[in-house]
TORDRENVO-17082 format. One record per residue (C-alpha): residue number from 0; residue in one letter; x, y, z. Coordinates in pm, whole numbers. Each point is the difference from the previous one (the first is absolute). Example, Ala and Ser with C-alpha at 12.3 -4.5 7.8 and 13.67 -1.06 7.14 Angstrom:
SITE / 0 / a / 1230 / -450 / 780
SITE / 1 / s / 137 / 344 / -66
//
This chain:
SITE / 0 / m / 8398 / 10911 / 8240
SITE / 1 / h / -87 / 370 / -8
SITE / 2 / y / 200 / 190 / -262
SITE / 3 / s / 148 / 233 / 262
SITE / 4 / t / 129 / -304 / 190
SITE / 5 / f / 143 / -143 / -322
SITE / 6 / w / 194 / 321 / -67
SITE / 7 / i / 123 / 16 / 359
SITE / 8 / f / 127 / -358 / -30
SITE / 9 / s / 167 / 92 / -328
SITE / 10 / l / 181 / 292 / 164
SITE / 11 / i / 110 / -215 / 294
SITE / 12 / l / 138 / -276 / -222
SITE / 13 / f / 193 / 235 / -225
SITE / 14 / f / 126 / 267 / 239
SITE / 15 / s / 46 / -171 / 336
SITE / 16 / p / 324 / -174 / -104
SITE / 17 / l / 127 / 332 / -141
SITE / 18 / l / -91 / 218 / 298
SITE / 19 / f / 4 / -219 / 308
SITE / 20 / g / 246 / -277 / -58
SITE / 21 / a / 188 / 53 / 326
SITE / 22 / d / -117 / -92 / 348
SITE / 23 / l / -201 / 320 / 39
SITE / 24 / w / -356 / -108 / 78
SITE / 25 / q / -33 / 299 / 234
SITE / 26 / v / -11 / 240 / -296
SITE / 27 / l / -267 / -192 / -190
SITE / 28 / l / -289 / 211 / 127
SITE / 29 / p / -107 / 127 / -347
SITE / 30 / v / -4 / -355 / -140
SITE / 31 / q / -186 / -130 / 304
SITE / 32 / v / -260 / 274 / -35
SITE / 33 / l / -58 / -101 / -363
SITE / 34 / i / -42 / -365 / 97
SITE / 35 / f / -247 / 79 / 279
SITE / 36 / l / -187 / 232 / -237
SITE / 37 / a / -26 / -284 / -252
SITE / 38 / f / -129 / -227 / 275
SITE / 39 / i / -274 / 249 / 89
SITE / 40 / i / -99 / 49 / -367
SITE / 41 / d / -7 / -375 / -66
SITE / 42 / y / -164 / -88 / 333
SITE / 43 / k / -327 / -118 / -154
SITE / 44 / n / 178 / -236 / -237
SITE / 45 / f / 212 / -128 / 285
SITE / 46 / c / -305 / -76 / 213
SITE / 47 / s / -184 / -175 / -285
SITE / 48 / r / 32 / -375 / 22
SITE / 49 / v / 116 / -112 / -342
SITE / 50 / s / 34 / -376 / -12
SITE / 51 / d / 307 / 9 / -225
SITE / 52 / h / 182 / 240 / 231
SITE / 53 / n / -63 / -153 / 342
SITE / 54 / i / 314 / -59 / 203
SITE / 55 / p / 5 / -323 / 204
SITE / 56 / k / -55 / 46 / 372
SITE / 57 / y / 320 / -187 / 81
SITE / 58 / l / 192 / 286 / -161
SITE / 59 / f / -196 / 269 / 181
SITE / 60 / i / 50 / -161 / 342
SITE / 61 / p / 381 / 43 / 22
SITE / 62 / w / -27 / 348 / -157
SITE / 63 / i / -259 / 111 / 258
SITE / 64 / l / 206 / -149 / 283
SITE / 65 / l / 311 / 178 / -125
SITE / 66 / t / -191 / 329 / -19
SITE / 67 / l / -128 / -41 / 357
SITE / 68 / i / 352 / -80 / 120
SITE / 69 / l / 134 / 313 / -168
SITE / 70 / f / -261 / 223 / 161
SITE / 71 / l / 58 / -150 / 346
SITE / 72 / s / 375 / 33 / -44
SITE / 73 / c / -50 / 363 / -107
SITE / 74 / i / -189 / 78 / 323
SITE / 75 / f / 293 / -122 / 212
SITE / 76 / s / 270 / 126 / -233
SITE / 77 / v / 320 / 158 / 130
SITE / 78 / n / -55 / 275 / -258
SITE / 79 / f / -369 / 49 / -72
SITE / 80 / n / 46 / 257 / -280
SITE / 81 / v / 233 / -223 / -198
SITE / 82 / s / -233 / -296 / 42
SITE / 83 / v / -304 / 198 / -117
SITE / 84 / s / 192 / 102 / -313
SITE / 85 / f / 85 / -363 / -69
SITE / 86 / i / -361 / -108 / 57
SITE / 87 / t / -119 / 243 / -269
SITE / 88 / y / 258 / -145 / -238
SITE / 89 / y / -115 / -354 / 82
SITE / 90 / l / -365 / 96 / -53
SITE / 91 / a / 87 / 158 / -336
SITE / 92 / v / 164 / -325 / -114
SITE / 93 / s / -301 / -197 / 125
SITE / 94 / a / -235 / 237 / -184
SITE / 95 / c / 192 / -64 / -324
SITE / 96 / f / -55 / -373 / 41
SITE / 97 / l / -369 / 35 / 87
SITE / 98 / l / -74 / 239 / -286
SITE / 99 / a / 182 / -219 / -253
SITE / 100 / s / -168 / -318 / 121
SITE / 101 / q / -354 / 109 / 86
SITE / 102 / g / -65 / 278 / -251
SITE / 103 / r / -194 / -54 / -322
SITE / 104 / i / 305 / 5 / -224
SITE / 105 / s / -28 / -63 / -373
SITE / 106 / d / 235 / -213 / -207
SITE / 107 / g / 108 / 311 / -191
SITE / 108 / q / 98 / 174 / 323
SITE / 109 / i / 200 / -304 / 110
SITE / 110 / y / 177 / -2 / -335
SITE / 111 / y / 109 / 363 / 29
SITE / 112 / l / 102 / -31 / 366
SITE / 113 / c / 219 / -298 / -91
SITE / 114 / l / 141 / 196 / -292
SITE / 115 / i / 90 / 290 / 230
SITE / 116 / m / 152 / -233 / 257
SITE / 117 / i / 220 / -168 / -259
SITE / 118 / a / 96 / 328 / -170
SITE / 119 / a / 102 / 158 / 333
SITE / 120 / a / 228 / -294 / 75
SITE / 121 / d / 145 / 22 / -352
SITE / 122 / l / 78 / 366 / 64
SITE / 123 / q / 182 / -96 / 319
SITE / 124 / a / 209 / -249 / -198
SITE / 125 / v / 85 / 265 / -262
SITE / 126 / i / 99 / 249 / 274
SITE / 127 / t / 221 / -272 / 150
SITE / 128 / f / 178 / -48 / -334
SITE / 129 / l / 59 / 375 / -35
SITE / 130 / q / 135 / 23 / 355
SITE / 131 / k / 222 / -299 / -58
SITE / 132 / m / 150 / 179 / -303
SITE / 133 / n / 36 / 325 / 203
SITE / 134 / f / -250 / 187 / -218
SITE / 135 / l / -219 / 88 / 300
SITE / 136 / p / 100 / 128 / 345
SITE / 137 / h / -2 / -258 / 277
SITE / 138 / d / 66 / 194 / 321
SITE / 139 / h / -300 / -166 / 166
SITE / 140 / w / 144 / -350 / -32
SITE / 141 / n / 84 / -176 / 324
SITE / 142 / p / 255 / -156 / -35
SITE / 143 / t / 99 / 242 / -272
SITE / 144 / d / 157 / -261 / -228
SITE / 145 / f / -319 / -204 / -44
SITE / 146 / p / -266 / 100 / -257
SITE / 147 / a / -339 / 67 / 157
SITE / 148 / g / -222 / 174 / -255
SITE / 149 / t / -194 / 265 / 189
SITE / 150 / f / 7 / -205 / 321
SITE / 151 / f / 221 / 62 / 297
SITE / 152 / t / 170 / -340 / -15
SITE / 153 / h / 55 / -262 / -265
SITE / 154 / n / -188 / -256 / 211
SITE / 155 / h / -322 / 200 / -29
SITE / 156 / l / 39 / 31 / -375
SITE / 157 / a / 29 / -379 / -10
SITE / 158 / g / -307 / -19 / 225
SITE / 159 / l / -208 / 187 / -259
SITE / 160 / l / 115 / -226 / -283
SITE / 161 / e / -81 / -306 / 212
SITE / 162 / i / -362 / 119 / -1
SITE / 163 / t / -30 / 101 / -365
SITE / 164 / l / 194 / -283 / -166
SITE / 165 / p / -257 / -262 / 110
SITE / 166 / v / -268 / 214 / -169
SITE / 167 / v / 199 / 2 / -325
SITE / 168 / i / 75 / -373 / 10
SITE / 169 / s / -357 / -96 / 94
SITE / 170 / f / -142 / 200 / -289
SITE / 171 / i / 247 / -160 / -242
SITE / 172 / f / -141 / -343 / 85
SITE / 173 / f / -359 / 79 / 98
SITE / 174 / n / -66 / 311 / -208
SITE / 175 / p / -372 / 92 / -10
SITE / 176 / w / 76 / 282 / -246
SITE / 177 / k / 140 / -210 / -284
SITE / 178 / n / -159 / 228 / -261
SITE / 179 / k / 193 / 304 / 125
SITE / 180 / k / 326 / -30 / -196
SITE / 181 / f / 152 / 311 / 156
SITE / 182 / f / -44 / -150 / 345
SITE / 183 / n / 161 / -328 / -107
SITE / 184 / v / 304 / 177 / -146
SITE / 185 / l / 29 / 207 / 316
SITE / 186 / l / 1 / -318 / 210
SITE / 187 / v / 308 / -137 / -178
SITE / 188 / i / 185 / 333 / 20
SITE / 189 / s / -99 / 42 / 364
SITE / 190 / l / 125 / -348 / 89
SITE / 191 / l / 345 / 80 / -140
SITE / 192 / l / 11 / 352 / 151
SITE / 193 / q / -111 / -99 / 346
SITE / 194 / m / 215 / -313 / 19
SITE / 195 / s / 299 / 209 / -105
SITE / 196 / g / -88 / 264 / 259
SITE / 197 / l / -28 / -264 / 271
SITE / 198 / i / 341 / -142 / -88
SITE / 199 / l / 161 / 345 / -19
SITE / 200 / s / -143 / 94 / 341
SITE / 201 / e / 259 / -239 / 149
SITE / 202 / s / -248 / -76 / 277
SITE / 203 / r / 81 / -348 / 122
SITE / 204 / a / -318 / -15 / 208
SITE / 205 / g / -192 / 114 / -307
SITE / 206 / w / 156 / -277 / -209
SITE / 207 / i / -88 / -263 / 260
SITE / 208 / g / -351 / 139 / 46
SITE / 209 / f / -76 / -2 / -372
SITE / 210 / a / 162 / -342 / -47
SITE / 211 / s / -220 / -142 / 277
SITE / 212 / g / -313 / 140 / -162
SITE / 213 / f / 107 / -110 / -347
SITE / 214 / v / 70 / -357 / 110
SITE / 215 / f / -343 / -2 / 161
SITE / 216 / f / -148 / 125 / -327
SITE / 217 / l / 181 / -267 / -199
SITE / 218 / i / -126 / -276 / 229
SITE / 219 / f / -349 / 136 / -46
SITE / 220 / g / 55 / 54 / -372
SITE / 221 / l / 110 / -354 / -77
SITE / 222 / k / -363 / -105 / 41
SITE / 223 / k / -174 / 309 / -135
SITE / 224 / i / 187 / 148 / -296
SITE / 225 / k / 91 / -108 / -350
SITE / 226 / f / 336 / -175 / -12
SITE / 227 / g / 128 / 208 / -292
SITE / 228 / r / -54 / 332 / 177
SITE / 229 / f / 150 / -144 / 315
SITE / 230 / i / 323 / -93 / -180
SITE / 231 / v / 20 / 339 / -175
SITE / 232 / l / -34 / 188 / 330
SITE / 233 / v / 265 / -208 / 172
SITE / 234 / l / 243 / 42 / -292
SITE / 235 / v / -55 / 379 / -13
SITE / 236 / l / 63 / 37 / 373
SITE / 237 / i / 306 / -224 / -9
SITE / 238 / a / 140 / 196 / -296
SITE / 239 / t / -62 / 335 / 174
SITE / 240 / v / 166 / -112 / 322
SITE / 241 / t / 293 / -156 / -186
SITE / 242 / v / 69 / 315 / -202
SITE / 243 / f / 8 / 226 / 303
SITE / 244 / f / 204 / -236 / 215
SITE / 245 / s / 247 / -64 / -280
SITE / 246 / y / 54 / 357 / -121
SITE / 247 / n / -63 / 210 / 313
SITE / 248 / e / 284 / -41 / 244
SITE / 249 / r / -176 / 179 / 289
SITE / 250 / v / -302 / -228 / -23
SITE / 251 / y / 224 / -306 / 1
SITE / 252 / e / 198 / 129 / 297
SITE / 253 / r / -321 / 73 / 188
SITE / 254 / f / -126 / -352 / -64
SITE / 255 / s / 331 / -149 / 111
SITE / 256 / t / -49 / 150 / 349
SITE / 257 / f / -251 / -281 / 64
SITE / 258 / l / 302 / -229 / 25
SITE / 259 / d / 149 / 187 / 296
SITE / 260 / l / -271 / 191 / 186
SITE / 261 / n / 202 / 6 / 322
SITE / 262 / k / 217 / 272 / -152
SITE / 263 / d / -296 / 207 / -117
SITE / 264 / v / -76 / 302 / 221
SITE / 265 / s / -367 / 6 / -95
SITE / 266 / f / -42 / -363 / 99
SITE / 267 / q / 189 / 43 / 326
SITE / 268 / i / -196 / 302 / 123
SITE / 269 / r / -349 / -143 / -52
SITE / 270 / p / 22 / -275 / 267
SITE / 271 / r / 100 / 272 / 247
SITE / 272 / y / -311 / 199 / -89
SITE / 273 / w / -210 / -314 / 41
SITE / 274 / k / 150 / -84 / 340
SITE / 275 / t / -76 / 350 / 129
SITE / 276 / t / -351 / -18 / -143
SITE / 277 / l / -58 / -330 / 182
SITE / 278 / d / 95 / 178 / 323
SITE / 279 / i / -272 / 258 / -72
SITE / 280 / i / -253 / -278 / -69
SITE / 281 / r / 86 / -177 / 325
SITE / 282 / e / -68 / 315 / 202
SITE / 283 / h / -316 / 93 / -195
SITE / 284 / p / -150 / -336 / -105
SITE / 285 / l / -373 / 75 / -8
SITE / 286 / l / -49 / 340 / -165
SITE / 287 / g / 354 / 104 / -87
SITE / 288 / t / 127 / 355 / 29
SITE / 289 / g / -257 / 148 / -237
SITE / 290 / p / -40 / 2 / -380
SITE / 291 / g / 281 / 185 / -176
SITE / 292 / t / 207 / 54 / 316
SITE / 293 / f / 298 / -225 / -76
SITE / 294 / p / 235 / 291 / -91
SITE / 295 / v / -100 / 171 / 326
SITE / 296 / v / 50 / -305 / 221
SITE / 297 / f / 307 / -158 / -159
SITE / 298 / p / 258 / 244 / 152
SITE / 299 / q / -111 / -109 / 348
SITE / 300 / y / 95 / -360 / -76
SITE / 301 / r / 301 / 70 / -218
SITE / 302 / p / 301 / -206 / 113
SITE / 303 / a / 339 / 158 / 50
SITE / 304 / d / 107 / -71 / -357
SITE / 305 / t / 162 / 258 / -226
SITE / 306 / d / -159 / -162 / -306
SITE / 307 / m / -349 / 82 / 131
SITE / 308 / r / 35 / 363 / 105
SITE / 309 / g / -157 / 147 / -310
SITE / 310 / y / -370 / 61 / -57
SITE / 311 / v / -191 / -330 / -21
SITE / 312 / n / -350 / 37 / -139
SITE / 313 / q / -94 / -371 / -28
SITE / 314 / p / 134 / -339 / 117
SITE / 315 / h / 26 / -118 / -363
SITE / 316 / n / -254 / -272 / 65
SITE / 317 / d / -364 / 96 / -47
SITE / 318 / y / -131 / -272 / 228
SITE / 319 / l / 227 / 85 / 292
SITE / 320 / g / -78 / 368 / -55
SITE / 321 / w / -375 / -58 / 21
SITE / 322 / m / 37 / -214 / 313
SITE / 323 / a / 223 / 259 / 169
SITE / 324 / e / -251 / 278 / -69
SITE / 325 / t / -334 / -183 / 36
SITE / 326 / g / 72 / -321 / 195
SITE / 327 / f / 62 / -361 / -97
SITE / 328 / l / -367 / -60 / -92
SITE / 329 / s / 39 / 210 / -314
SITE / 330 / f / 231 / -259 / -157
SITE / 331 / p / -255 / -284 / -37
SITE / 332 / c / -249 / 252 / -145
SITE / 333 / i / 244 / 117 / -268
SITE / 334 / l / 109 / -358 / -70
SITE / 335 / a / -364 / -111 / -39
SITE / 336 / v / -68 / 276 / -257
SITE / 337 / f / 312 / -89 / -198
SITE / 338 / l / -78 / -373 / 4
SITE / 339 / f / -353 / 69 / -122
SITE / 340 / f / 125 / 155 / -325
SITE / 341 / v / 263 / -271 / -55
SITE / 342 / i / -242 / -289 / 60
SITE / 343 / r / -257 / 173 / -220
SITE / 344 / v / 238 / -37 / -296
SITE / 345 / l / 30 / -373 / 58
SITE / 346 / r / -378 / -32 / -17
SITE / 347 / a / -36 / 220 / -309
SITE / 348 / k / -135 / -143 / -322
SITE / 349 / t / 150 / 36 / -348
SITE / 350 / h / -252 / 265 / -108
SITE / 351 / t / 30 / 201 / 320
SITE / 352 / n / 73 / 371 / 27
SITE / 353 / p / 377 / 42 / -72
SITE / 354 / l / 19 / 247 / 287
SITE / 355 / v / -74 / -282 / 244
SITE / 356 / i / 325 / -163 / -107
SITE / 357 / a / 187 / 331 / -14
SITE / 358 / a / -116 / 106 / 347
SITE / 359 / g / 92 / -332 / 159
SITE / 360 / t / 344 / 0 / -162
SITE / 361 / a / 63 / 366 / 94
SITE / 362 / v / -107 / -62 / 360
SITE / 363 / l / 234 / -299 / 25
SITE / 364 / s / 293 / 195 / -149
SITE / 365 / t / -62 / 297 / 228
SITE / 366 / g / -43 / -228 / 301
SITE / 367 / v / 338 / -166 / -61
SITE / 368 / h / 172 / 335 / -63
SITE / 369 / s / -154 / 140 / 320
SITE / 370 / l / 200 / -249 / 206
SITE / 371 / v / 303 / 227 / -44
SITE / 372 / d / -162 / 333 / -91
SITE / 373 / y / -302 / 222 / 64
SITE / 374 / n / -183 / 24 / -332
SITE / 375 / l / -340 / 1 / 171
SITE / 376 / r / 93 / 335 / 155
SITE / 377 / i / 73 / 164 / -336
SITE / 378 / p / -313 / 190 / -115
SITE / 379 / a / 31 / -70 / -373
SITE / 380 / l / 54 / -372 / 58
SITE / 381 / a / -284 / -30 / 251
SITE / 382 / f / -245 / 181 / -229
SITE / 383 / y / 103 / -209 / -300
SITE / 384 / l / -34 / -329 / 186
SITE / 385 / a / -335 / 101 / 154
SITE / 386 / i / -148 / 109 / -334
SITE / 387 / l / 129 / -310 / -181
SITE / 388 / a / -136 / -226 / 275
SITE / 389 / g / -334 / 179 / -17
SITE / 390 / l / -25 / -17 / -379
SITE / 391 / s / 56 / -376 / 19
SITE / 392 / f / -358 / -27 / 130
SITE / 393 / s / -141 / 190 / -298
SITE / 394 / g / -75 / -309 / -208
SITE / 395 / v / 133 / 98 / -343
SITE / 396 / n / -209 / -174 / -263
SITE / 397 / p / 208 / -75 / -315
SITE / 398 / v / -315 / -56 / -209
SITE / 399 / r / -149 / 333 / 105
SITE / 400 / v / 329 / 180 / -64
SITE / 401 / k / 30 / -150 / -348
SITE / 402 / a / -354 / 104 / -84
SITE / 403 / a / 65 / 352 / 126
SITE / 404 / g / 314 / 25 / -217
//
């Protein structure tokens, strides 16, 4: 990877959660320009066929099909300008994945990118603690009584931690940098910080998403990791969860809402969004209304319901949102990409790149969370997931890293 691309990735990983946590992909032009610039600079490396970095064709096929669908949908969009803006955002995310996966990236660069990714998530957790104790302003929270770090909602904060926690946990068990003591200490601290931040976010979808990914990791780990480390991790997580649920009344009350979701406003309103979105899909089944046009089209299908008269930017289901905007064919493409990374973990060997496991777990967690939210539309989360997924093809060599240290 060219050094300019490495520094651009470093800036994206550290600052994108701080600057663009909300659903504001339209204002990401400076970041997109940097990504496209990195793509131009690193073009030769990208075009070089490096055997260790080749991506299987069965991953490229659904991605290419999805890209073609997006461009066709853009041509027939109900709002061409909005769709073009979304296409540039989509291409920027795709460029992040391609640069991270196909570039000539060194083990040292991977180490520092992972370090930045983990440190940025730790900072989010610390900000969440300070907001929870009323030491920092929280006017941007929505709802205002839920901690959200620098994000617009607590669900998106949880979405970031769902991506970074698998990196931390994977490195704890499959750490190729065992000689770097600072990194190992950071991993333990990061695990506690980020788990605490996830719990304090009070995001039920975030809890379920992470739990799904963690169970998947444990099933995988029973065959791949040392039993002692496995037990230690489980005990640490159980202790962390127990402490917060025992001594934080708000967290306990939030968890107790699972027992009676019919009285929860958030749960009640989502099926109404989904029903309206299905109406849009039925009327625009092939190419949808155009990428990024859901907020424009939704008012035309809004039912006469006082609970749905406010501004609705997404249907709170990424898959329905994509189908409404780009047609029903986009769903199998997205599902195929997600399944690729999950199945890839099941086929991984003990000495494999830890990022293979982290990427698969993060994709699964995000995929589950996206059933009731729109994390794939949040710039910071999309960039993080794309870069992590790309780095998982880098082929970290523990022997080479140890020799370099």
